[in-house]
N, C-alpha and C positions, 0 to 999 in steps of 0.2 A: 188449780192454777199453781199452787206451791209445788205440787208433784211435777207438773210440766216444767217449772223453772229448774228443778233439780236435774231432770232429764236433759234440759237444754244446756245446763252447765257442762255436761259431758261432751255435747256437740261443740260448744264454744272452745273447748280445749283443742279440738282437732282442727278447727278452722282459724284459730288464732285470734278470736274476737273475745274481748272481756265478757265475763258471764253477766255482769251488770247490764250490759246492752241487751242480752237475751231476756233478762227479767223485764226490762222496760218494754221490749217488743211484744212480749206475751201480754203485758198489761194493756198495750195499745190495741192488740188484736181482740182482746176481750171487751174493749170499750164500745161506745155507741157507734163509732165509725168502723168498727171491726166486725168480725164474724160472731163475737160473743153478744153484741148488742146491749151491753150493760150501760144504762144511762147514768153517768156520774159526773157532776160538775160542782161538787161541794168543796170549795177551796178551804173552808174552815176545818172540815174533817181531814182533808189531806194534810193540812198544816199540823193538826194535832197528832196524827199518826207519824208524820215526819219528825216532829219534835221528840215524841216519845221514843221513836226508833233511834234517833241520833244519840240520845242519852246512853243507850246500851252499846251502840257502835263505838262511841268515843271512849267509854269505860273499858271496853274490850281492847281497844287500840292502846290505851295506856297500860292496861294489865299485861299485854303481850310485848310491850316495848322493853328492850334490854337496856337498863339504865347504864350498865357498864360500858356499852358501846356508844350511846347517844351523849354521854357526858362530855366526850371529847369534841363534839360538834354543837354543844349547847348554845354558845353565843351566836354562831352562824345560823343555826336552826331557828332560834327565837327571832333573829333579825329577818329572816325570810318570812316567818309567820306573822310578823307585825308590819315592818317597813315594806317588805315585799308585797303584802296585801294592799297597803295604801298606795304604792306606786302603780300597781296593776290597775286598781280602781280608778286612779287619777288619769292614767293614760287612756283607758277605755272611755272615761267620761269626756275627755277632750276630743277624742276621735269621733264619738257619736254626736257630739255637739256641733262639730265643724262639718261633718260629711253627711250625717243623717238628720232626719226631722225630729230631733230631740232638743229639749232645753238642757242647759248645763246641769240643772238639778237632776233631771231624769237620766242624763248620761252618767252622772256619778253614781246614781242609784243602781243602774244596770251594771256599772263597773264593780260596785261593792258586792252585788249578788253573785257575779261569776268570778270573784277574786280568789276563792279558796280552791285547793287541789285535793285530789283523792288518789293517794298512793296505793290504796288497797287494790285498785284495778291494775296498777302497775305490777305489784308484787304477785297478784294472782296470775297475771299473764306470764311472769317470769317463772313461777312454779310449774306452770303447765309446759313450759319449754325447758325446764330443768336447768335454768341459768340464774345467775345473780350478778351483783355489781362489785367491782373492786373497791378496796380501800374504805374510806369513810363516806362514800357516796350513798349507800343504802341507809345507814343511820341518819344521814342528813335529811333525805327525803321522808324517812319514817317519822322523824321528829316534826318536820315542817307540816306534813299533811295532818298529823294528829293535833297540832296546836294552832293551825291557822283558821280553823272553822270558827272559834270564838271571836276572832278579830273581824272576820267577814260578817258574822251575825251582828256584832256591835256597830259596824259601819252602816249596815243595811237599816237597822232600827233607827239610827240617828238621821240618815238621809231621808227616810220615810217622813220623819218629823219636818225636815226641811221642805220636802215637796208639798206636804199638806199644810205648811205654814205654822205648825205647832212649835217648831224650833226656829228661832229667828237669829240666834247668836252662835257663832262658831266657838265662842268661849265655852259654851255648854258642852261641846264635843270633848274639850280637854278635861273639864271638870267631871264629866260623866265617865271618861276613860280612866281618870285617876281614882274613881270609886269602884267601878264595876270590875276592872281587871284585878287590882290587888285583893279586893274582897273575894272574888271568885277563886283566886289562887290560894288565899289563906284558908277559906272554907274547905277547898279541896285537900289541902295539906292536913287540916285537922280531921276531916272525914276519913282520909286515908289512914291516918295513924290510929284513929278510933276503930275503924273497920278492921285493920290488921290485928289489933288487940282482941276484938270480939271474935273474929274468925279463928283465932289461935286458942283463946281461953274458954270461950263459951261452949259447953258440952250440950248437944241436943239429943233428945231421946230417939229421934228418927233422923238418920243421916241424910235422907232426901230433902230435909228442910234446910240444909246448909246452903245449897245454891239459891233457894228461895230467899233466904236471909240476905245473901249478897245482892240479889235483885232489889230488895227493899232498901238496902243501904244506898244504892245508886239513886233511887227516886227521892229518898230523904235528902241526900246531899244536894241534888239539883234544886229541889223545892226550897230548902233552907237558904241556899245561895240567892235564889231569885227574891225571896222575902227580904233578904239583907241588901238588895240592890246590887248583887254580884252577877257575874256572868256564869250561868249555870252550866253551859257547855265546857267552859274552861275548868269548872269545878269537878265535873265527873271525869275528865281526862286526867287531871292531876291526881284525883282520888285513885283511879286505876293505876297510875304510874307508881304511887306510893305503896299501894297494896302489892303490886307486882314485884317491888323491890324487897318485900318482907318475906321471911320464911314461914308462911302461914301453914296451918294444918290443911291437909288434903289439897295442896296447891295445884298439883297436876289435874285433879278432878275439876277444880274451880276454873282453871284455864280452858279445859276442854268444854265445859258447860257454857262459859261465856263466849267462846268462839262459835259454838252452835247457835247461841241466842243472837250474836251479831249477824250471822248469816241469815237467820230467820228474819230479823228486823230489816236487813237489806232487801230481801225478797219482797216482804210485805210493803216496804216503803216504795220500791220501784214499781210494784204492781199497782199500787194506789195512784202513784204519779203518772203511770202509763194510762190508767183509766181517765185521768184528768185531762189528758192531751187529746185534741181533736185533729187527727191527721189531715182532714180536709182543709183546715185553716193554715197549714204549714206552707203551702206553695205561695201564699200571699206575702210571707215574710222571708222567703228563701234568699232574696238578694241581700237585704240588710243582715240576715243571719250569717250568710257566708262571709260578708265583709267583716263583721265583728269577730267571727271565729278566726279568720285568717289573720287579722290584726292582733288578736290575742295570742295566737300560737307563734307568729313570726316576729312580733315587735314587743308587745306589752310584757309577756312572760319572760322572754330572753333579756330585755332591758332590766327588769326588776331583779332577775337572778344575777346578772353581771354587776349591778350596783351593789347588791347585798353581799356578794362574794368577792368584792374588790380587795386586793392585798391578802387574800386567803391562800392556803396551801393547796387548794384544789386546782388542778391543771385546767387548761382551756378545754380539753376534751370532756372532762368531768362537768364543767360548767355548761357546755353545750348540751350534754345529755340531761342534766338537771333542768335545763330550760324546756327541753322537749318532753320531759317526764311529768310535766304539770297537767296531767289529765284532769278534766272537770268531772265530778260525780254527782251524787245525790244532793249534797248540801246546796248547790246553786238552785236546783229545782225546788227544794223546800223553801229556800229564802224567797223564791219568785212567787210563792203564794201569799207573802205578806202584803204586797200591794193590793191584792184582792180584798184582804181583810180591812185594809185602810180605806177602801173605796176610791182608789186613785183612778181617774179616767185613763183608758188605754192599757189597763192591767193585762188584758188578754194578749195584746200585742207583745208586751214586755215578757210575759210568761212564755209565749211561743218562741221568741228570739232566744231566751235562756235555754229552753229545751233544745232548740236547733244547735246552739253552741255546744252544749254538753254532748249531744248525739254525734256531731262531727268531730269533736275533740277525742272522744273515746274511740270512734271508728278509725280515724286516720292516724292519730298519734299512737293508739293502741296497736295498730297493724304494723307501723313502721318503727316502733321503739327498739325492738330487739335487733333488727338489721342495722340500725344506727349505732347501737351499743357495740355490736360486733365490728362495724367499720371504724369506730373511734377507739376500739381495743380497750374498753373499760368493762367488758363483761368477763365473767369467770364461771366455771361449772358450779352448780348449786351443791352445797354440802348436804348430802343426804345420808342418814344413818339407818340401818335396818332397825325395825322396832324390836325391842327386847321381848323375848317370851316371858321374862320375869321382870316385874316392875315394882318399885317401892315408892310409896307416897308417905310424906310425913304425917303421922298421926300421934295423938297423945301417948299411945301405948308403944310406939316404935322409939326405943331409946337409942338414938344414933341417926346418922345421916348417910347418904350414899354419895359416891364420887366415881367419876369415870376418868381413867388415866390411859393415855396412849403411850405405848412403849416404842421408843425410837430405835432405829436400827443399831445405833452405837451405844445403847443403854447398858449399864454394867450388869443388869439382871438377865440380859438375853443369854439363853443356854442354861440357866439355872432352873432346878426344880422348885416348886412352891414350898416344899418342906424345908428348903435351905434358906428361905427368906426369913429375916428376923422381924416379923411384923409384931406390933405391940398387941398386948392381950385384948381381946374383944374386937379386933379388926380382922375381917374376913374377906377373902376374894370369893365372891358368890357366883361369878359368871365371867367367862372369857369370850370375846368376839374375835374370831379369826377369819378375816375376809368376810364372807357372807354366812359363816357358820357360827353356832354358839356351842361352847364346850362347858360342861360342868366340871370344875377343877377338882383334881385329886392331889394327894401329897406328891406323887411322882410326875405330875404334869409339868412339862418343860415350857418355859416362857420363850416365845419366838418374836422376832422383829415385827413391828406394826400390829401386835396384839392390842386390843382394848380391854382393860380390866374393869369390872364393876365391883367396887368395894363397898362394904357396909361396916360402920363402926362409929365410935365417938369422934367428935371433931378433932381432938388432940391426936388420936390414933391415925385418923385419915391424913392429917397434916404431915405426921412422921412418915407414913407410908408413901405419900406423894414425893417427899424428899428422897426416899430410898429408891423408889421405882423410876424416877426421872434422872437419877445420877448417871453421868456418862463414865465411860472407861477412862482411866487416868492417862492412857496413851493418846486420847483424842485431844487435838489442839486446834484452835481457830485463830 
């Protein structure tokens, strides 16, 4: 099944459908209503697999997040991940209470379950089309999607207590939030700092154990946070964010490993959730499912985005695209298994509506996202660089760092030979990328406009080389 999912991901690129939808479809085909005939209806197992998988998916998301980019949209991103989730859940709750056969508690529970977004599906679709987003729109969506899952989880758990009668006071929501979120954040910061130190300083006899060590750190961080009444999902995301901002040993290898683990976890999670779905039950909830999905896509999500981005520097076109980019992914389906575990009557109906909402969101928003971005003129070509045939990764025995420098057309070094450059001792130009070709430099190699130089050396030497190579001709004026 995993093999089929990987093959299916290639097909999804050609037809413009997010790969996650293919994974889910394969799981459904393998289920009791499909050709596979696998009889699986254990919500507890699905919940356990989903929770385990989300830990590594969120850690990988934090690890791969570029802090230099997201820090400029930190305030708006956190607002979308918290207040935006609450607004979305509240609007869905009111809508289902007024128009569908739901109590207000059940409506809010449904709203909380489907309140988080999955930008991974958005960016995977963009990579397949070789496009990206302009300005700070991509960092905003990246930060929001990585940090709004903990808030959705927190609201879901609280509202489960309200529906079952275990939670009777809304004051407990405030007190619980005041404990779980700060504790989760602080544990994540501490775990990230400790993990960065361990991954940089601890020498292992077998290099293959280093990725395994990082996996154990993720599980320890999540478990410790839960023991301290913190939000474990927030902890692992923050932990990944902190580790990703550190210059740890073998960082490239670590990033690639956890990217692979995250994909494996997404495949396994969607397969299990697909097995849990009974397609024969979906026609019975098609009408309420369509109504909730349309309201979410056209009203709840846009309103929450417009409110959270009010008086921001984002243009109206960027806000519209951010509204439409709120695809629902695996997290809502995982959260929909919690009512099963709590023994709430009508859990199957709730789960099927959530599945229907996720399916329609990924299908319709995923297919129309890039045409809308093009029409709004907020898309741009994806920055892709050829993979270097020579790669350096920071190791204890590598004394120095690497740096890529793009040579501008009016740079002062254009037309000069490498032997004429006054680079500090120990700083070397090890490779030159010229268009799609790679050149091993020699003393008489002439630097041309738009070359990209790969340098190796100590930090001080690299800093001096950057100043030298980026200096413009004196005749240039702006």
